[in-house]
N, C-alpha and C positions, 0 to 999 in steps of 0.2 A: 475695227468697224466693218471692214470688208467681209470678215467671217460672219458677223452678225447679219449683214445684208444678204449674204448668200444663203444662210440658214433660213432667213425670213422668206426668201424666194422659193427655196426647195422644200422647206418644212420636213427635211429628212437629213439626218446627220451624215449618212454615207454619201449621198449625192452632193451635199454641200462640201464635204471634205474633199471629194474627188475633184471639184473645181479648182482647188488650191493645191492639189498633189500632196495631200497630207492624210495620214491614216485617221479614221473616224475617232479613235480613242484620244489622240493628241488634239484633234479639232475640238472635241467635246471638253477637254480640260481647259482649253483657251477660252471657250465660252464661259465655263464655270468661273475661271479666274476673273474675267471681266465683270461677271455678275457680282462676285465677291467685292471687287473694287468699287462698284457702283452701289452696293448694298441693296440690290433689288433683283428680282428674277425677270429676265427678258423673255423667257420661254417656259411654257408648261410642257413637261415631258410625261409620257406614259409609255407602256410597252407597245402601244398601237398608233400613237400620234404625237406630233410636235405642233404646238400652237403658240402664237405670240400672246404675251400678256399686254394689258393696256400700256404699261411702262415700256415694254418692248416695242410696241407699235410707234410710240412717240420717239423712242431712241432711233429706230430705223429711219423715220422721216428725216430727222436731223442729220443722221449719219450719211444718208444719200446726198443731202445738200453739201455737207462738208467734203465728202469724197469727190463730188463733181467740181467743187472749187479747187481742191488739190490737184485733180487731173487737168483742169484748165490751166492752172499755174504751171504745172510741169510741162504741158504742151507749149505754152508760151516761151518758157526757158529753152526747151528743146529746139524749137524752130528759130530762135533768135541766133543769128551767127555770132561767132566770136568777134572781138573788137577789130581784128585784122583779117578775119575770114580764113585763118590758116591753121587752126587747131582742130584735130580730130581726136576725140576722147575714145580710147580703146580699152575696153575691159579685158583683162587677161587672167585666165585661170591657170595656175601652175606654170609650166614651161611654154604654154601657148602654142605658137607655131614652131617651136623647137629650132631645128637647124635651118628652117626656111625664113627666119626673120630677115637676114641680110638681103635675100632675093626680093622679098616683098618691099622692103625699104627702097631698094634700088629702082624697082618698077614704079613706085609711087613718086620718087624724086624726079624721074624722067617726065612725069605728067604734071606734078605739082611741086616744083623745087622748094617752095617756101612752106610746104605743109609740115606741121609739127605733130607728131604722134604723142599724145598725152596718156601715159600709162596709168590705168586705174585697176588695182587689184580687186578681183571678185572671188567669191567662194562657191562651192557646189550649190549652196542653197540660194544664192543671190544672182547667179550668172544670167539667168533669163530675166529676172525682175529688173535688173539694172538697165537692160536694154529697153524693156517695155516702159519703165518710168522715166527714161531719158537721162539717167545718171551717166550713161555712156552712149556714144553714137553707134558703135559696133562692139561686139564681144568675141574674143577667141575662146570658145567654150568647149567643154566636154559634152558632146552631143549625146544626151541620154533620152532623147525622144522629142517629138514635135510639140509645139505650143501655139495656140491661136494667136494670130496677129504678128507672128515673127516668121522670118524667112531664114533658111539654113543653107549655107554654101559649104558643102563637105570638102575638106582640105586634106586631112591626113587620116590614115588608118594605121593604128599603132598597136603592136603586139603587147600582150599583158605580161607583167613580171610580178614575182613575189619579192617583197623587200624583207629580208631576214637578218637577224643579228649575226655579225661576223663570227661569233663564237658559238653559234647554234649548230645543231645536227644537220640543218638544211644547207649550210653555207657552201658546201663542196659539191652540191648536186648540179648536174648538167641541165636538168629540167625537172619541174614538179607538176604533179597532177593532183586532183582533189583527193585521191586515195592516199597520196604521199603525206598530205597535211591533215588527215583526219584527226580531230581532237585538239588541234592547235588553237591557241587564242589569237584573235585578230584585232588589229586596229580598225575601227569602223568609220567610214566617211559619212558625214552628216549632210543630207540633202533631201528635199521633199519628193522629187520626181521618182516614180517607181523604176524608171530606166536605170537609175544609178544602182539600185539593188541588183538588177539583172547583171550588170557589169561586175559589181563588187563580189558577187558569188559568196564564198565562204566568210567574207568579212562582215556580212549583214547579220546573220543569226549566230552570234558568237558569245552570248552571255553578258551579264551585267558588269563584269569586271573589265570589259573591253575599253581601251582608250579610244576616245573619239577625236576626229580632226575635221576641220572645215575646208582646208585647202590642200591640194597635192603637195605644195611646198613643205607642209608641216609633217608629212608622212614619215620620211626617213628619221627625223629627230624623235618622233613618237616611237618608232621601232627601236631605236638605240636606247631610249630611256626606259621603255616598258619591257623590252625583251619579247614583245608580241610580233606577229607577222602582219604584213599589209600587202594590198594589191596596188599596183601602179602601172603607168605606161612606160614602155621601153626607154624613151629618151631620158627618163629620170636618172638613169645610171650615169649620164653625162652632165646633166644640169643640176642634180641634187646629190652628187656623190659625197660619201662620207667614209672614212676609214673603218668605222665600226658597224657598217651594214654591207650586205651583198644584195645584188639584184639577179634573181634567177628566173629564167623563162617559166611561165606558168600557163598551163593549158586553160582554155576558156575563151570567153567573148573578148574580142579586141576592142580597143577604145577608138572612137571616132572624134576627131577634132573638127569643128565647124566654125565658120564665121557667121555670127548671128546678128541680124539687123531687123529693124521694123519693116513690115511688109510695105507700108506706104512711103517709106523714106527714100526719096529719089535725089537727094542732094549729091552733087558731083563728087565730093570727097568720099562719101560713103560708097557710092558705086565704084569709084576708083579702087578703094581698098578691097572690095569684093572681087573685082576683076583681077587685081594683083594676087590675091590669095588663090583664086582658081587657077591662075597661070602657073603657079608653082606647086599645084596639087600633086599628090602621089599618083603617078600614071597608072600604076598597077591597081590602086584603089578605084580609080575612075574607069578602069577597063578599056583604056585607049592605048 
């Protein structure tokens, strides 16, 4: 429904798709699939224009009402404190804060000794949406670029590594570059934001036979199973170690881990988590 409303407002597939960080082709397929399920066309398309059909106009009116109701309900649930006021839902992608978790917990315990951190696993595609929709209070996310309505506290700057099969020709390398892995098949991370593709590099345009994964935790198993290569952050070699894969330093863009929260969320526990994460942030990354 959100896709249909965006297209009704933009009347342009490219601009509507950009609002949801999805490529126009995939955006168009989802609109077509919905039209197929409804059994009617919502939009008239030509090479020069996009226009709502009468059925589309009626659908958009109702969709806006339903989405407003859903957003209102999510807001009520998000703003309602837990029964004892002591639970913070933390969305975590992969290894999250890696080695910094104990320090963050200690800092939080000093301020809120009864605060419980409720772990909620997120994936590359949902890590921002989970915060915006109120499914989590904060998320420890792979920072792949800004998003309206969210605030990012950068915590870690993590070197990039290639995950390779232990019995591959790459396993004994000290370091790999893009030239070293030319022609290799890669496991591809799934996520809408274009910043993910910038970080993943060779793992993005790697052919139809690529294995796809939604979470960093799934990457080593995908490599071991498929024999393909993958991109990961350096802490993976400690948190996701396996005897059948190796982690080799890989030239290219490092990964940034940020704590993501809603811009207007000033609840004490949320602010405390942000402060604790910043307090243990990588000093070299922050330039201090």
